[in-house]
C-alpha positions as CSV (number, residue, x, y, z in Angstrom):
1,M,-0.5,0.0,0.3
2,R,1.1,3.6,-0.5
3,A,2.2,6.1,2.0
4,L,4.6,9.0,2.4
5,A,7.6,8.9,3.9
6,V,10.5,11.1,4.7
7,F,14.5,8.9,4.9
8,P,16.1,11.4,6.9
9,A,19.8,10.0,6.8
10,R,19.6,10.7,2.8
11,R,17.2,13.5,2.9
12,E,14.5,12.8,1.1
13,F,11.3,12.2,1.0
14,R,8.7,10.1,-1.6
15,I,5.5,7.5,-1.6
16,V,6.9,4.3,-1.1
17,D,5.0,1.2,-0.7
18,V,4.1,-0.1,2.5
19,P,3.4,-3.9,3.5
20,A,-0.6,-3.7,4.8
21,P,-0.9,-3.9,8.6
22,V,-3.0,-6.5,10.3
23,L,-4.7,-7.0,13.6
24,K,-2.2,-8.9,16.0
25,N,-3.9,-7.8,19.7
26,E,-7.6,-7.8,20.9
27,A,-7.7,-4.3,21.4
28,D,-6.5,-3.8,18.0
29,V,-8.8,-1.9,15.2
30,M,-8.5,-1.6,11.4
31,I,-8.7,2.1,10.0
32,R,-8.9,3.1,6.8
33,V,-7.2,7.1,6.7
34,R,-9.7,9.3,5.1
35,E,-8.0,12.5,5.0
36,V,-4.9,13.8,6.8
37,G,-4.0,17.2,7.5
38,I,-0.7,19.2,6.5
39,C,0.8,21.8,9.2
40,G,3.9,23.0,10.1
41,T,5.3,20.2,12.0
42,D,5.1,18.5,8.6
43,R,6.9,20.8,6.4
44,E,9.8,21.1,8.7
45,I,10.2,17.1,9.0
46,A,10.0,17.1,5.1
47,A,12.7,19.9,5.2
48,F,14.7,17.4,7.8
49,H,14.8,19.9,10.7
50,Y,13.8,17.0,13.2
51,G,11.6,13.9,12.7
52,T,12.9,10.7,14.1
53,P,12.1,7.1,12.3
54,P,11.1,3.9,14.6
55,E,13.9,1.9,15.3
56,G,15.1,-0.4,13.1
57,S,13.7,1.9,10.2
58,E,15.4,4.1,7.9
59,S,12.1,5.9,6.9
60,L,9.2,7.5,8.6
61,V,5.7,7.6,7.3
62,I,4.5,11.4,8.2
63,G,1.4,12.7,8.8
64,H,-0.4,13.3,12.4
65,E,-4.2,15.4,11.6
66,A,-5.6,12.1,10.7
67,L,-9.6,11.1,10.4
68,G,-10.1,7.8,9.6
69,E,-12.8,5.2,9.0
70,V,-13.1,1.6,11.2
71,L,-12.2,-1.1,8.9
72,E,-12.4,-4.1,11.7
73,V,-12.3,-4.4,15.1
74,G,-10.3,-7.1,17.7
75,P,-12.6,-9.1,20.2
76,S,-12.2,-7.2,23.0
77,V,-13.4,-4.0,21.1
78,R,-16.4,-2.3,22.7
79,T,-16.5,1.1,22.0
80,L,-16.2,1.3,18.4
81,K,-18.0,-0.9,15.5
82,P,-17.2,-1.0,11.4
83,G,-18.0,2.5,9.7
84,D,-17.4,4.5,12.3
85,L,-15.4,7.4,12.1
86,V,-12.4,8.3,14.4
87,A,-9.7,10.7,15.5
88,I,-6.3,9.2,15.8
89,T,-4.8,10.6,19.0
90,V,-0.8,11.1,18.2
91,R,1.5,10.8,21.4
92,R,2.0,7.0,23.2
93,P,3.1,7.1,26.8
94,C,6.4,6.5,27.7
95,T,7.1,3.2,29.4
96,E,8.5,4.5,32.7
97,K,7.1,3.6,35.7
98,S,8.3,7.2,37.8
99,C,5.8,9.1,35.4
100,P,2.8,9.4,36.9
101,A,1.5,11.7,33.9
102,C,1.9,8.7,31.3
103,R,0.6,6.4,33.7
104,A,-2.3,7.9,33.9
105,G,-3.5,8.8,30.4
106,R,-1.9,11.9,30.4
107,Q,1.1,11.8,28.5
108,D,0.8,16.0,27.4
109,F,2.0,16.6,31.2
110,C,5.1,13.5,30.1
111,V,7.9,14.3,32.9
112,T,11.0,12.0,31.2
113,G,10.3,13.7,27.5
114,R,10.9,10.0,26.3
115,Y,7.0,9.3,24.6
116,R,6.7,9.0,21.0
117,E,4.3,10.4,18.2
118,R,3.1,8.8,15.9
119,G,4.5,10.6,12.4
120,I,6.9,12.3,14.2
121,T,9.0,10.9,16.4
122,Q,9.9,7.1,16.6
123,A,6.6,5.7,15.3
124,H,5.1,5.7,11.6
125,G,2.5,8.4,11.2
126,F,-0.9,8.0,9.2
127,M,0.0,9.4,5.8
128,T,-0.8,6.1,4.3
129,E,-3.8,3.9,3.7
130,L,-4.5,1.6,6.4
131,V,-3.3,1.9,10.2
132,V,-4.1,0.0,12.9
133,E,-4.7,1.1,16.3
134,D,-5.1,0.4,19.9
135,E,-8.6,1.3,20.6
136,R,-7.9,3.1,24.0
137,Y,-6.1,5.7,21.5
138,L,-9.3,6.7,18.9
139,V,-11.7,8.7,19.3
140,R,-15.0,8.6,17.7
141,V,-16.1,11.8,15.3
142,P,-19.6,12.2,14.6
143,P,-20.8,11.8,11.1
144,T,-22.6,15.3,11.2
145,I,-19.1,16.7,11.2
146,R,-17.7,14.9,8.4
147,D,-16.4,17.5,6.3
148,V,-14.2,18.9,8.9
149,G,-13.4,16.1,11.3
150,V,-9.9,16.3,10.1
151,L,-9.4,19.4,12.0
152,V,-9.9,17.6,15.3
153,E,-6.3,17.1,16.1
154,P,-5.5,20.4,15.1
155,L,-8.0,21.8,17.5
156,T,-7.2,19.9,20.3
157,V,-4.7,22.7,21.1
158,V,-6.7,24.7,21.2
159,A,-9.4,22.7,23.5
160,K,-6.8,22.0,25.9
161,A,-6.0,25.3,26.3
162,S,-10.2,26.0,26.8
163,I,-10.3,23.3,29.8
164,E,-6.9,25.1,31.7
165,L,-8.4,28.2,30.8
166,G,-11.8,27.7,32.6
167,M,-9.7,26.1,35.4
168,I,-8.1,29.6,35.7
169,L,-11.0,31.8,35.5
170,R,-12.2,30.2,38.4
171,R,-9.8,31.7,40.2
172,F,-11.6,35.2,40.1
173,P,-14.4,35.8,42.7
174,W,-16.4,37.2,40.5
175,E,-17.6,36.3,37.2
176,P,-15.7,37.5,34.3
177,V,-17.6,39.8,32.0
178,G,-16.5,41.4,28.5
179,V,-13.4,39.9,28.6
180,K,-11.0,40.8,25.6
181,A,-8.6,38.5,24.1
182,L,-5.8,39.4,21.7
183,V,-5.1,36.4,19.0
184,L,-1.0,36.1,17.9
185,G,-1.5,34.6,14.4
186,A,-4.4,33.8,11.9
187,G,-2.8,30.3,10.8
188,P,-5.1,27.4,11.4
189,I,-4.4,27.3,15.6
190,G,-5.0,30.9,15.8
191,L,-8.4,30.7,13.8
192,L,-9.0,27.7,15.4
193,A,-8.3,29.9,19.0
194,A,-10.4,33.1,17.8
195,M,-13.1,30.9,16.7
196,M,-13.0,29.1,20.5
197,L,-12.8,32.5,22.4
198,E,-15.3,33.7,20.0
199,A,-17.6,30.9,21.1
200,R,-17.1,31.7,24.8
201,G,-18.4,35.5,24.3
202,M,-15.4,37.0,24.1
203,Q,-14.6,40.0,22.4
204,I,-11.8,39.5,20.0
205,V,-8.3,41.1,17.8
206,V,-6.5,38.9,15.7
207,Y,-3.3,40.2,14.6
208,S,-1.2,38.8,12.0
209,R,1.1,39.5,9.5
210,E,-1.4,39.1,6.6
211,P,-2.7,42.1,5.1
212,A,-6.2,43.7,5.7
213,A,-7.3,42.3,3.0
214,S,-6.5,39.1,3.0
215,P,-8.9,36.0,2.6
216,R,-7.7,35.1,6.4
217,A,-8.6,38.5,7.6
218,D,-11.9,37.7,5.8
219,L,-12.6,34.8,7.5
220,V,-11.6,36.4,10.9
221,R,-14.4,39.2,10.6
222,S,-16.9,36.3,9.5
223,I,-16.5,35.2,13.1
224,G,-17.3,38.9,14.4
225,A,-13.7,39.0,15.4
226,R,-12.0,42.2,15.1
227,Y,-8.5,41.7,12.0
228,V,-5.3,44.0,12.6
229,S,-2.6,43.5,10.2
230,A,1.2,43.7,11.1
231,D,1.4,45.7,8.0
232,E,-0.6,48.8,9.5
233,T,0.0,48.1,12.9
234,P,4.0,47.8,14.3
235,L,4.5,45.3,17.1
236,N,5.4,48.0,19.5
237,A,1.8,49.6,19.0
238,V,-0.4,46.5,19.6
239,S,-0.7,48.0,22.9
240,T,-2.5,50.4,22.1
241,L,-5.2,48.0,21.1
242,G,-5.8,46.7,24.7
243,P,-5.2,46.1,27.5
244,F,-6.2,42.4,26.4
245,D,-7.4,40.2,29.4
246,L,-5.9,36.9,27.3
247,V,-3.5,36.8,24.6
248,F,-3.3,33.5,22.6
249,E,-0.4,33.0,21.2
250,A,-0.2,31.3,17.6
251,A,2.6,32.8,16.0
252,G,5.5,30.7,17.1
253,N,7.2,33.9,17.2
254,A,9.1,34.6,20.9
255,R,9.3,38.0,19.7
256,V,5.8,38.7,19.1
257,A,5.0,36.5,22.1
258,F,6.8,38.2,24.6
259,G,6.5,41.6,22.8
260,T,3.1,41.7,23.5
261,L,2.7,41.3,27.0
262,D,2.7,44.9,28.0
263,A,-0.9,44.8,26.8
264,L,-1.7,41.8,28.6
265,A,-4.3,43.7,31.4
266,P,-4.2,43.2,35.4
267,N,-5.2,39.5,36.4
268,G,-4.4,39.0,32.3
269,V,-3.6,35.1,30.9
270,C,-1.0,34.7,28.7
271,I,-1.4,31.4,26.6
272,L,1.8,30.2,24.4
273,S,0.9,27.1,21.6
274,G,3.5,27.8,19.0
275,I,7.3,26.4,19.0
276,P,9.6,29.1,17.8
277,G,12.7,27.8,15.9
278,G,15.5,29.2,14.2
279,Q,15.3,32.9,15.6
280,S,18.0,35.0,16.4
281,P,18.4,36.0,19.8
282,F,17.1,39.6,21.0
283,E,16.7,41.4,24.0
284,I,13.9,41.7,26.4
285,D,12.9,42.7,29.6
286,L,12.7,40.3,31.9
287,N,12.6,42.8,34.9
288,G,9.3,44.3,33.5
289,I,7.9,41.2,32.8
290,M,8.5,39.4,36.0
291,R,7.3,42.8,37.7
292,N,4.2,42.8,35.9
293,I,3.7,38.8,36.9
294,V,3.9,39.5,40.3
295,L,2.3,42.7,41.0
296,K,-0.4,42.2,38.2
297,N,-1.3,38.4,39.1
298,Q,-0.5,37.9,35.4
299,M,-0.3,34.6,34.0
300,I,1.4,32.4,31.2
301,F,1.0,28.7,30.4
302,G,1.9,26.5,27.3
303,T,-0.3,24.1,25.9
304,V,0.1,20.8,24.2
305,N,-2.0,18.2,23.1
306,A,-1.8,14.7,23.4
307,S,-4.5,13.2,25.9
308,R,-7.5,11.4,24.6
309,S,-9.8,13.4,26.8
310,T,-8.5,16.7,24.9
311,F,-9.1,14.9,21.6
312,E,-13.0,14.4,23.1
313,A,-13.1,18.2,24.5
314,S,-12.5,19.0,20.5
315,V,-14.8,16.9,18.8
316,R,-17.5,18.7,21.2
317,E,-15.7,22.2,20.2
318,L,-16.0,21.3,16.6
319,E,-19.4,20.3,17.0
320,R,-20.5,23.5,18.6
321,F,-18.4,25.7,15.9
322,M,-20.5,24.0,12.8
323,T,-23.5,25.3,14.8
324,I,-22.3,28.6,15.1
325,F,-20.5,29.6,12.4
326,P,-20.3,26.9,10.0
327,D,-18.9,28.6,6.4
328,A,-15.8,29.6,8.5
329,V,-15.2,26.3,9.4
330,R,-15.3,24.9,6.4
331,R,-13.2,28.2,4.6
332,L,-10.4,27.0,6.8
333,I,-9.7,24.0,4.6
334,T,-8.3,25.7,1.4
335,H,-6.7,22.9,0.0
336,R,-7.8,19.2,-0.5
337,V,-5.2,17.3,-2.1
338,S,-4.4,13.5,-3.9
339,L,-1.5,11.6,-2.1
340,E,0.7,11.5,-5.3
341,E,0.3,15.3,-5.0
342,T,1.4,16.0,-1.8
343,P,5.0,16.5,-2.0
344,D,5.1,19.1,-4.1
345,L,2.3,20.7,-1.3
346,L,4.7,20.0,1.3
347,R,7.6,22.0,-0.5
348,Q,5.7,24.8,-1.0
349,A,2.9,26.4,1.5
350,S,-0.2,28.2,0.4
351,G,-3.7,28.6,2.1
352,I,-4.7,27.9,5.0
353,K,-5.1,24.2,6.2
354,Q,-4.6,21.7,3.7
355,V,-5.5,18.0,3.8
356,V,-4.5,15.2,1.5
357,V,-7.1,12.7,0.7
358,V,-6.3,9.3,0.9
359,A,-9.6,7.3,0.2
360,S,-12.6,8.9,-0.6
């Protein structure tokens, strides 16, 4: 069967033939991969910045944002049946007995860093025709969101942040109202974050580098949020748009993330979701940041997806989005291409969210 794989040692990636998987354990599920989303991580792996093949293999099948259909289930499977749609979780827990997070099924909080991630490090991914996976790593996707179900995995980053934000907001002895939020970046994560915050009734400003007349800006305005382009408002002027009770960083740029902290209001929360790479060092007023965090009761935390519960929350969020602004959600997916067309798309980014159709 076909698969898209990278060969790090040879610095090449191409479509290959791989053996079809088989059910080996009672809890195994055979899945036909329907669609796989492409993200910045896939592009960085295809550019050989990182990506680790499984032990004993020279190649790594990439792809971690998958929507599939159940074909066959093992005898002990109880929550899924043939025909069900599923999202496949990505991170597998480490094997260290000393890691309480992984032993509790919360590998997103792994303390050893020895987890495996399918399509990223030490485990093959989903950009192939068939996949076998244990039932516990599969989350059912309702047929009502089939056309956008491939967004479940990237939305988990936002869903986890939403859960933790809800816990943080409980610290207030009053009910927060009129919350104003700044989203940094109008990529898929930033746009999904804007949807999440808009659905919570917040006043949203999305700040990104695309022009004010771009499709991404139009999509932001279509959900009722305000779009501000970096072309018109430099980074050092973002504070004039605030203050903001919440800053959600989805730009993957430390200079942008920390350069906007002076716009964070007293009691404000900053959520970091991006991972910067290859950026030159820059000066930052750490004394001022620390002073504000202490005296203004501010909080900064990071969000990474991994747990089954986060995927389940993502499915619920996506169902909610499709009720509130279905057209905007569908507009996030700007390209659907075949597996054969994927190498070219990995070399040249375009649109918002690109999706590989493995099986229709």
